[in-house]
N, C-alpha and C positions, 0 to 999 in steps of 0.2 A: 541606624543611629539616630538616638532622641534627640532632641533640641538642645543643643548646653546653653545653660541661663547659668550666667556670674553674679546678679546683681537682683537683691530681690527685699520688698518692701514690707514688714508683716506688724501686726500690733497683736499683743500677748497681755492676758490678764489671768490675775490671781483670783481663787475661788473668797468668797468673803466667809469670815470667821461667823460660825453660829452665834445665836440670841442664847444669851443664859436666861434661862425662866425663872415665874415668881412662881413659887410652889407652896401650900401648905401641909403638914401632914397632919391627916382626922382618921388615922386608922383605931377601930375600935379597942378600947382598954390602954388606949396610948396617951395620959392627959397633959395635954401643954406640949402636941407634935413638934411645935416651930415651924420653922423655915424647913423644906426641900427642893428647892429647883436647883438644878442640875448648870452645869456649863455647858457653853456651846461647842461643839468640836471644831477643829483646825481647817480652814480653809486649802484647799489644795495649790500644789505651787506649776510655775510649767516651765518645766526643763528642758531646755536644748542640749540635746546628746549625739556627738559623733557619731555615723553609721561607719565604719569603713568600706563599706558597700555602696555609698553615695557615690555620685561625681558630678552631681550637677543641683542647681538652685531650682528646678524646671517645676517641681509640683507646688513652689510658691505662688507658680503664677494663676493656679487657682483655687488655694486658698490660703486666706490671709491673716484669718482673726483665728486668735486661740485664746478659748480661755479652761480654766482649771473648774473642779466641781466645787461649789459651795459647804462649807459644813454644817450640819444638822444644828439644830437647836437644843440645847439642854434638853430632861424630860424630868419628871415629878422624881420624890423620892431619893434625890442625888443623882440622878443617872449624866452622862456625859454624853454629849449627840455624837452622835459619828463624823470619822474625818473625812472632809472632802478628799476627790478622786485628784493625786498629782497627772499633770497630763506631760507626756513626754513628746516631743519635737524634734525628729530626725532630722541632720543634718550632715554635709558631707566633708572630711576631711581639709582641713584649712580655711573655714569660714571665721572670719573675723566679724564681729557683731559692732554695731555702733548705735548707741542712742541718738535718735534721728531728732530730739530737742535739743538736745546740748550740743550736737554734730562729734562729743567725746565716743573714742573704742574703750569698747565695754569689756570684751574680752576678744582673746586669739584664740578659737578652738582648733589648734595645730594637728590632733591625728586620735586616734581612738583612745578611749580613758578619758578625754575633755569632756565636762558638760559646766552648763551657765544653769542658775539659777536665776532665770532671766524674769520671773514673778511669785513674790515666797507669798503662799498664802498668809491670809489672817488669822491670829490669835482668834480663839474662841472668846466670848463676853464671859464674865462669870455670872452663876446663880446665884437667889439669895439666902442659899444656904452662907455662899462664902462671907457674908457681909452681916454675921451674927458675931454680934461680940457683948462683951458687959455691959454697954450703955444703949445699945440696939438689940433688943433681943427676937424683933419681929420684924425686919426690914422689909417692905411690899415692893423693893425694887430690884433690877437686875442690870446688868448692862449686857451693851449690845456688842455684838462682837468687828471686830477689827474689817474696815472696808476692804472689798476689793483693790488691788493697784494694778493699774494701766501703763501699758511703756508704748512706744511705737519705737521700730526697731529698724535697721536696713542691716541687711547681711549683703557681705563683699567673699565670693567664693578667690582664695590665692592659691593656686593648686600646689601641693606638695611635691617637690623631688629634687634629688641632690644634682642635676644635671639638667640644665635647658638647650636643647639644642635652636640655634638663631639663626637667621640668615635670610634675603629677599626672596618669594616666592618664586618657586621652581627651580632651586637650587640642591634638592633632594633630600628636604630634612625628611619627609612621611616614609620616604624608601629605606633611609639610613635606621629608623626607628625599627621599621619592620624586618630589618636583616639582623640588628643585635638584641632585640627582645621580644616578646609573643604579640606586642600588640598589633592592628591589623587595621591599619587607616587604609583610608578611599585615599586612593593615586592613580593619576592623570595628567596627561601631558598640557596642563593649561595653567593660565594664573589663580590663585586662590583657589587651588581646591582642598587646602587645609583651612577650614575658615572654623575649627575649636581646636585646642590643643590636645595631644594624643599621650596618654602615660604608656610606660613598659617597664618592666625591671627584668634588668641585666645581672644575669646568673654567669659569672665566670666562672667558679668553684660552687664547693659544699660552704664555703665558708666565706665567699666573698662576693657581693652584689648590690646593685645601688639602682633607686629610679631615675628614668632619665623621661624626659616630656620633649617632643617637639613642638614648639612653637608657632601660632597664626605667621604669617607672612609681614615683614615688618615695613613700612614705605616712606617718603622723608616725610617730616612733620606731622609723624606717629605721634610724638611727646605733645602733641596738641590736640591729639584726637583726631586726626585723617589718619583713616582706612579704618583698622581697626584698633590702631590708638591703645588709649587707655587697658582695651580688654586684651590685649598681646602684653603690656609691660605690666601689668599688674601681677603676672603670673610667674614673672620672671624672677622678680622681689624676692622669694621664697626660697632660689638656686643657691648651692653654693657654689657651682664652677658652671662655665659656659662654653657649648662646641660654637666656635663661631663656623658655619657652613659655608663654602664658596665655592661660585662654580667655573672653576679654569679654564673651564672649554670657551665661555664665553656665546655658547648657541644661543642663546637670549637675548644677544649682543649687546650686553651691560658688561665695564668695565669691572673686575671683580675686587680691587683694589679703589676703589671708587665705591663702593657696595660697601665693602670693609670701615670706609671713613665716615658714610652715612649712618649708618644703625650705629655704630659708637658713637658718632654725635646724637643721636637720639637717645641713646642710652642716659647719655651725662646731661642730657635735658631734662628729663623727666627725673631723674637722681644721680646724684653722684656716687652714692652708694652701690648704686648697679654699675657704674662705669668702674667701681672697682674693683667688681667682680674677674677671678682671674679667669681667663679666655686659653682655653684651643682651637688654636685655626685648621680648620680640616679643610683642604684643594682637595675636591671633589671633580669627578667623571674624568679623572685620569686616565680610562679605558677608551676616550674619543682620542683624537689624533690630537687634535687643538692642544685638549688638555693635557697630554705628554708632554705635547711639546712646551707650551706657556708656564705647567707649574712651577717647573724647578727657579722662572724668574719671579716668579710670586712669591715663591719662598725665602728665597733672596733676601728680598725689599720686605717684607713682614718679619723675616729673624733678625734683621737689622737693626728693627723698631722693639724690642725685645720678646717677641711672640715667639711659642711654638710653636712649630709648622709641620704637617703632618698631610702627607697626598696617598688620599684613598679613590676608591670608587664603591659608593653605596649600592651599585647594580649588581657588579661580580663580586664583591665582597673584598677585594684587593685593599690591602691595609687595614683592615676592620681588626684586626688581632690586636696590632702593634698601637691601633688608637684607643681600645679599649684599656688596656693595660695602662696607658701613659693618662687615661682619664682617673683609675684606682689610683694609681701612684698619687695624682694630683690632690684627690680627695682625702686622702692619707696626709696629704701635706696640711694642706687648709683645716683638717679637723672637721670637727662639729658631728653632732648625733646622724647617724643613721635613720633612714623611714623606713626600714624593711627590717625582716628577723626579731622583731621582740613577738613574742608566743604568748606574752601577758603583759600590754602596756599598763603603765602606772593609771591610777585613777588620780585626774585633778579635776577639782569640782570648783569651781568660780561663781560667786554670788552679784547679781549688779547691784552696783552701787547706790548708798542712801540720797534720797533728794534731799538735797541741803537746807538744814532746820533756819526759819527766818523770825525775827522777833516779831512779840505782839503789837497790833497797830490797831487804832480805832479809826474811821475816820468818815466824814459828813458827807454820802455820794447826793445827796440832793434835798429837799424838804421833805422830813418825814421819812427818810430813809440815811441807815445806817451801816456800815461792815465794819465787822470786826476780824482781823487777819493775825496768821503766827499759828506756827507747829504746833503750841502745847495746847491751845485754845480751842482748834478744829480737830485736834485730836482729841481732848473733851466731851466737845460735842457731841463728835462720829459714835462715839462709844453710850454718851450719855443713856439711863432711861428717862425718854421724854414724852410716857404715857402715864404713868405711875405719880400720883403726889410726890410722893417721895425722893424717887427718883428725879423730877425737876428740882425741887428744893437741893437735892446733895448737888447739882449740877450748881445752882444758883450761888450757895456756898464757895464753891471753887471757883466762880465766877468773881466774887466777892473782894476773894484773896489775891486775887489775880490783878484787882484795880480794875478790871473794864467797866464796871456800872460806876463806878466815880468817874472815869473819862466819858462816859455814854452823857452825864449827868452836865458837865464841864461843859461837851460840846451843843447840848441845848436839847437831848432826846425827853420827848413826851409821853405823855403816855398812849397808845394807840399806835406810836413811831412803829416801822418795820425795822427791825434787827436782822443782817445778813451774819451765818456765823457758817463758813461750810458750804454743805449741802442744805445747810438749815435753816430756813424765813420762819421768824418767831415777831409776836406781838411784845412790845416794853410795856410791861407795867412799873411802877415803882414801888422798887421792893422784890419783885418778882416778874423776872425777865420774860 
């Protein structure tokens, strides 16, 4: 079995929009050809898309940086540059995406059909043909494409299962899932055999089926990360129903009722929502002498606490049909969407939230160095044509309208001082930044 990885950190970057072109038509017999520079192509986007065949985030251990293709620059005679290629990154169902910088959840890619546009490609810049007007017949400038957007993301996998089988190590969780589904977990007689969750589909008949997962064994203080800790509890969060498996035989030398109380306490300490999930208690190993003898006593105690209790033997399959029927009845009662049986899943597209805009600010960093920040001014400079004189003059007029030059003068900005705007570094000249 491949290693099971349920947490990963990646960086995604969209493609930069292609720059617009400065070009003038000079065909023979075409007088006053005018501007003909085309627009740049759109940059490619990075898209996280659910692949129902993936079960782990293992591949992100080997590749963590994902970059979409850049848009091509515009061409002559009004030709638009080619768009950059989108990059599709496959993730398993149940992947939750967080923005590492803000810590906020961006998307819950719950199942097939879900995708996240993690980094939208930048628009292409306009060519000089687009700036022709009645007052500017021969514009000798263009526009740069929107720069690449970069995000650092944290991926967390939370397995999708209708039913979660919980219990201490060696109570028979792996054996149970192997008997009721086609899952083939590794099974042996020692603690912590199951180090990863196992998923299986239980099919009762043509119309009734559900997904079940046996979860890695819990130990005391798992809520604080002890043992498999959060790695276990993260996967329980999605289930609609819990099967709490107890070893009625006590063959491991533990008290089943004490185990039951410890695990429920761990669920409550991790999340009150987990503690409120409905539970069916299955007293396992009743094929053994001590199991047959003590199971009725444990059953009486737990039923007095309001739990539904069944006696089973995962090894001999005793009581399993009744358990499965009870599981289905409880799933029908609690409701919620089934995770199997959808031939054509609905397409759900989520987009990365836009970075919050911030106000214009002009400040003096040190003697001779000034910084200008603000969403609008940084966006302006990132797309301005700072190569051609007309492009620089156009940016200058925009800065004047924003009041930037006035604020620089008020702070004592002198000719030759350095002005920083976004990634651009310029030398200040009065009336001509």
